[in-house]
Every structure is written in C-alpha cells, then in structure tokens.
C-alpha positions in Angstrom: 107.1 114.3 105.7 105.3 117.4 107.6 107.8 118.4 110.1 109.0 115.2 111.7 105.6 113.1 110.9 104.9 111.1 107.8 102.0 112.5 105.7 101.1 109.8 103.4 99.3 110.6 100.0 98.3 108.7 96.8 99.8 110.3 93.6 98.4 108.5 90.5 98.5 109.6 86.9 100.9 111.9 84.5 102.0 115.1 86.8 101.6 117.1 83.6 98.1 116.1 83.4 95.5 118.6 85.2 95.6 118.0 89.0 92.8 116.7 91.3 93.0 116.9 94.9 90.9 114.7 97.0 90.2 115.2 100.5 88.5 112.8 102.6 86.6 113.2 105.9 86.2 111.3 109.3 86.4 108.2 109.9 87.7 107.3 106.4 91.1 107.8 104.3 92.6 108.1 100.7 91.2 104.7 100.4 87.4 106.2 100.3 88.2 107.7 96.8 89.5 104.4 95.3 87.2 104.1 92.5 87.2 107.6 91.5 91.0 107.5 91.5 91.2 104.6 89.0 88.3 106.3 86.7 90.5 109.5 86.7 94.1 108.7 86.7 94.4 108.1 82.9 93.4 111.8 82.2 94.3 113.6 85.5 97.1 113.8 88.0 95.3 112.7 90.9 96.5 113.2 94.3 94.6 111.9 97.7 96.2 112.6 100.8 95.5 111.0 104.2 95.3 113.8 106.9 97.4 113.5 110.1 96.4 110.8 112.3 94.2 109.1 109.3 95.0 106.4 106.8 98.8 105.5 106.3 100.1 108.7 107.6 101.7 109.0 111.1 99.4 109.0 114.1 101.0 111.0 117.0 99.7 111.0 120.4 100.9 114.6 120.8 99.7 116.7 118.1 97.1 119.7 117.7 94.7 117.8 115.1 92.9 121.1 114.7 91.2 122.5 111.5 93.9 125.0 111.0 96.6 122.3 111.3 95.0 120.0 108.5 94.5 122.9 106.2 98.3 123.8 106.7 99.4 120.3 105.7 96.9 120.2 102.6 98.6 123.6 101.6 102.1 122.5 102.3 101.5 119.3 99.8 100.3 121.7 97.2 103.3 123.9 97.4 105.5 120.6 97.5 103.9 119.4 94.2 103.4 122.8 92.9 99.8 122.2 92.0 98.2 124.9 90.0 94.7 125.1 88.5 93.4 122.3 90.9 90.1 120.7 91.0 89.3 120.1 94.4 87.1 117.0 95.4 85.9 117.0 98.9 83.9 115.0 101.4 82.8 115.4 105.1 85.9 117.2 107.0 87.7 117.5 103.6 85.3 120.6 103.0 86.2 122.3 105.8 90.0 121.6 105.1 90.0 122.0 101.1 87.5 124.9 100.9 89.3 126.6 103.7 92.4 126.4 101.7 90.9 127.5 98.5 89.3 130.6 99.9 93.0 131.7 101.0 94.5 130.9 97.9 91.6 131.0 95.2 94.4 131.5 92.5 95.4 127.8 92.7 92.0 126.4 92.5 89.9 126.0 89.0 87.0 123.8 89.8 85.2 122.1 92.7 83.3 118.7 93.3 81.6 118.8 96.5 80.3 115.4 98.1 78.3 115.7 101.2 80.3 118.1 103.3 80.0 121.9 104.4 82.4 124.7 105.0 80.8 127.1 107.4 79.9 127.1 111.0 76.6 125.5 112.0 74.6 124.6 115.3 73.2 121.5 114.2 74.7 118.2 115.5 73.2 114.6 115.3 72.9 113.2 118.8 74.9 110.1 117.7 77.9 112.2 116.9 77.6 114.7 120.2 77.7 111.8 122.6 81.2 110.8 121.5 82.5 114.3 122.6 81.3 113.4 126.3 84.5 113.3 128.3 85.8 110.0 129.1 82.8 108.3 127.7 83.8 109.5 124.1 87.3 108.4 124.3 86.1 105.1 125.6 83.6 104.6 122.8 85.5 105.9 119.7 89.3 104.9 120.6 88.4 101.9 123.0 85.5 100.2 121.0 86.0 101.7 117.9 82.5 102.9 117.8 82.4 105.7 115.7 84.2 104.0 112.7 82.3 100.6 113.2 79.1 102.8 113.2 80.0 104.8 110.1 80.2 101.3 108.2 76.7 101.0 108.8 75.2 104.3 109.5 76.9 106.3 106.4 75.7 104.1 104.1 72.2 103.3 102.6 72.9 100.1 101.7 75.4 97.3 103.0 79.0 97.7 102.5 81.0 94.9 100.6 83.3 93.1 103.1 86.4 94.3 101.2 85.2 97.8 101.4 84.3 97.7 105.2 87.8 95.9 105.7 89.6 98.5 103.8 87.7 101.6 105.5 88.6 100.3 109.1 92.2 98.9 108.1 94.2 101.7 109.6 92.2 102.2 112.7 92.9 99.0 114.3 93.7 99.9 117.9 93.4 102.7 120.5 96.5 104.5 119.4 95.3 104.3 115.6 91.9 106.1 116.2 93.4 109.1 117.9 92.2 111.4 114.9 89.1 109.8 114.7 88.3 111.3 118.2 90.1 114.4 117.5 87.9 115.2 114.7 84.9 114.8 116.5 86.2 117.1 119.3 87.2 119.7 116.8 83.5 120.3 115.4 83.3 124.1 116.3 79.9 124.6 117.8 80.2 128.2 119.4 82.6 131.0 119.2 84.6 129.8 122.3 85.9 126.7 120.2 89.5 126.9 119.2 88.5 126.2 115.3 85.6 128.4 115.4 87.4 131.6 114.0 89.2 129.1 111.5 85.8 128.0 109.9 84.1 131.3 110.1 86.8 132.9 108.3 86.3 130.3 105.4 82.8 131.1 105.6 83.5 134.9 105.3 85.8 134.1 102.2 83.3 131.9 100.4 82.5 134.6 97.8 85.8 134.1 96.4 85.0 130.9 94.9 81.5 131.9 93.6 82.4 132.3 90.0 84.5 129.1 89.5 82.8 125.7 88.2 80.9 123.7 91.1 79.6 120.0 90.7 77.6 119.3 93.9 76.8 115.3 94.3 74.5 114.6 97.2 73.5 111.7 99.0 69.8 112.3 99.9 70.0 109.5 102.5 72.5 111.2 104.7 71.5 111.7 108.4 74.2 114.0 109.0 74.8 116.5 106.0 71.3 116.2 105.0 69.3 118.4 102.8 69.4 121.5 104.7 73.2 121.5 104.1 72.5 121.1 100.3 70.2 123.8 100.3 72.8 126.1 101.8 75.2 125.1 99.3 72.7 125.9 96.5 72.0 129.2 98.0 75.8 130.0 98.5 76.7 128.8 94.9 73.7 129.4 92.9 75.4 128.6 89.7 76.5 124.9 90.9 75.6 121.9 89.1 73.9 119.7 91.6 73.1 115.9 91.3 71.0 114.3 93.6 71.1 110.8 94.4 67.9 109.4 96.2 69.5 106.1 97.4 73.1 107.5 98.4 73.9 108.2 102.1 76.7 109.9 103.7 79.4 107.6 101.9 78.1 108.6 98.6 81.2 107.0 96.7 80.1 103.6 98.4 76.4 103.9 97.8 76.2 105.4 94.3 79.5 105.2 92.6 77.9 103.9 89.5 76.2 107.2 88.8 78.4 109.6 90.7 81.6 108.9 88.8 80.1 109.3 85.4 78.5 112.5 86.6 82.1 113.7 87.8 83.7 112.8 84.6 81.2 114.5 82.5 81.4 117.7 84.7 85.2 117.6 84.4 85.2 117.1 80.3 82.6 120.2 80.0 84.7 122.5 82.3 88.3 121.5 81.3 90.3 124.5 80.4 
C-alpha cells in the first residue's frame, strides 16, 4: 500500500540474490517484462511494480499522477524491501522514473539496463502523441476509445503482436475508469518550463553525471518512432562508456519484437558486471 492505495508489484526469486528493479512505461505494466522476469528469477531477486493507475495497482480518479509521485512510490518500494546494489531495468516512462530515483540516491544502484527511454527534457514529441493532449479530445480518445493503448499494440511494435501478448498488455485498461493513468502520463510529458513536472525532470538531467561511472547496457529498438535514434545518440553522448546493442527489427516494445536477442544480451551483461 502507498497511503490508502494498493501498489502492486511482482516479486520473484530469492530475496538473498542480487536485486533487479524493472520499471515499465505507458501504456504497459509489469506484464511487459514477463519474459525477462522468467529468464532472471532463478539467479536474481526481481521486482517489477505497476505504477499507480497502471496494471494491477489501484486507479484512483483523484491522484496527482506526476513524475515526482511515481518516483516517490518507487523509492518507497525500494525502502520497504530494503533493496541495495540494485540493477535498474527501465523502459519508456520507467527511465524518467527510475533514473530520477537513481540520480538522487546513487548509492543504492549498481547497474543500469536502458530500453528505449529517456531521462532528460526534450522538445520533441510525435504528433500522434501530441493530439492525445488536446483538451476533451484527448480524454475521449485515450479513456473513451482506448485509442492510446490500442494504437500502441500496433504502432509500438515492428511485427504483429501475438494475440496473448496483445490481450495481456490491454488487460488492466478495460474501461474509462481504468485508463486514467494512460491519459495522465501523456499529459505529464513536460515540454516547457511552465509544466508541473519540468523541474523534476530537469533535476534528473542535471544529476545524470552521478551515474556515469556505473555499468550501463543500452538495448535499443531501431524502429522506434518515438524514442528514435536521436535519443540513443543522446544516451551515448551522456554515457560514453555504455555497452550499446542495436536491434534493427525492434520497435518501441523491444521486449516483444526482439526478446530473442535482448534477453541473452542482458544476461551476458549481468554475468560480466556482477560484483
């Protein structure tokens, strides 16, 4: 529980093993990491929360749903489980959330696995996302017709999803009420200094240097139209020592499109950087 709300998380593996914290984005949930969890739970303690409003967590109508709130929730989970020497795996919004926590408490984090995400302010937003921020139209599209979630099952992949995967990704978001966080995440993208989450993300950007000496693996789907090659280059410039793997046939949902290559690459990174 976070306050009066249920904060669901997957907890797999032996708690005495090295911890791996997996943070999802929008409009996914911990289900997105299912194959990676299965591959790592025998050797690691894997924790994958559902952000408030997502997955199997509560979906309150009245809740801030700001970047800072999601960071606070992740940090509370870390403290609740007494996690240390954490390997962070982050995708999409999970990057801003998880890297944000790590820059503030770098002593708790050992390594990073980056999957098509960013953790700094940007003025680039695809039009297909921007239209979902239009007042009234955005709510009707995202919450009424599930336009964001449904579109993602087609546009976030480079090859068609298996039926079971599509069903699983959409499962928690089956009504207007249950799609509240999908809309709030879209609205929380800070595009200018007047946005309520701008300073929070800008602070993460400022503190990225604190993580520069920690091992980092970047796995990037090169067919991602949102977090495209421009973002990958920014990661490379900020973390020149990062180990980068590019997947030419991977889209934004890289763990759906290219899991056959990504998971072995992540396992190899973990085995060579374990301390």
